[in-house]
C-alpha positions in Angstrom: -15.7 -1.4 -12.9 -19.9 -2.6 -12.0 -19.7 -1.4 -8.6 -20.1 2.7 -9.7 -22.5 4.3 -10.8 -22.9 4.6 -14.7 -23.6 8.4 -14.2 -20.4 9.5 -11.6 -18.3 7.4 -14.5 -19.9 9.2 -17.7 -19.2 12.6 -14.9 -15.2 11.1 -14.8 -15.4 10.7 -18.5 -15.7 14.2 -18.5 -13.4 15.5 -16.5 -11.2 14.0 -18.0 -11.4 16.2 -21.1 -8.5 19.2 -20.8 -7.9 22.0 -21.6 -4.6 21.2 -22.8 -4.0 19.3 -26.0 -1.4 17.4 -24.9 -3.0 16.4 -22.3 -6.6 15.6 -23.9 -4.2 13.1 -26.5 -2.8 11.3 -23.5 -6.0 11.5 -21.7 -8.2 9.8 -24.5 -5.7 7.5 -25.4 -6.0 6.2 -21.1 -9.4 6.3 -21.3 -9.9 4.0 -24.7 -7.1 1.3 -23.2 -7.2 1.1 -19.7 -10.7 3.6 -17.6 -13.1 0.4 -18.4 -10.8 -2.2 -16.3 -9.5 0.1 -13.5 -10.3 -1.1 -9.3 -12.2 0.9 -7.4 -8.5 1.8 -6.0 -7.3 2.5 -9.3 -10.3 5.1 -10.5 -10.2 6.5 -7.3 -6.2 7.7 -8.1 -7.2 8.9 -11.1 -10.1 11.1 -10.0 -7.7 13.0 -7.8 -5.7 13.0 -10.8 -8.6 14.7 -12.3 -8.0 17.8 -9.8 -5.0 18.4 -10.9 -4.6 22.3 -12.5 -3.9 21.0 -16.7 -0.5 21.9 -15.9 0.6 20.3 -12.9 -1.1 17.1 -14.5 0.7 17.7 -18.3 4.4 18.3 -15.7 3.6 15.1 -14.2 2.5 12.4 -17.1 5.9 13.7 -18.8 7.8 13.0 -16.3 9.1 16.6 -15.2 7.4 16.6 -11.8 6.5 13.8 -9.4 3.9 12.7 -7.3 4.8 12.1 -3.9 1.3 10.1 -3.1 2.1 6.2 -3.6 -1.4 5.1 -4.4 -1.0 7.7 -7.0 1.8 6.0 -8.4 0.4 3.2 -10.4 -2.1 5.7 -12.5 0.5 7.5 -13.0 2.9 5.0 -14.1 0.3 3.6 -16.3 -0.4 7.5 -18.1 3.3 8.3 -18.3 3.5 4.4 -20.5 1.1 5.9 -23.1 
């Protein structure tokens, strides 16, 4: 993680706060357990997931919707395991 600007990492953490409680709980756990050990590719994938609307993001995390992008699969798998 030392390749990243600390300010940018704080922005990503801030963007992880969501309006849906269920999603917010999963992301809070993810941040506590996995965020600091993400690779650059995983961090990029996570940033891309944060661009999803809350309801779509929650559907992906809950397995109600699939993501067609294989680059996002690893992060989605981690989130689903929480």
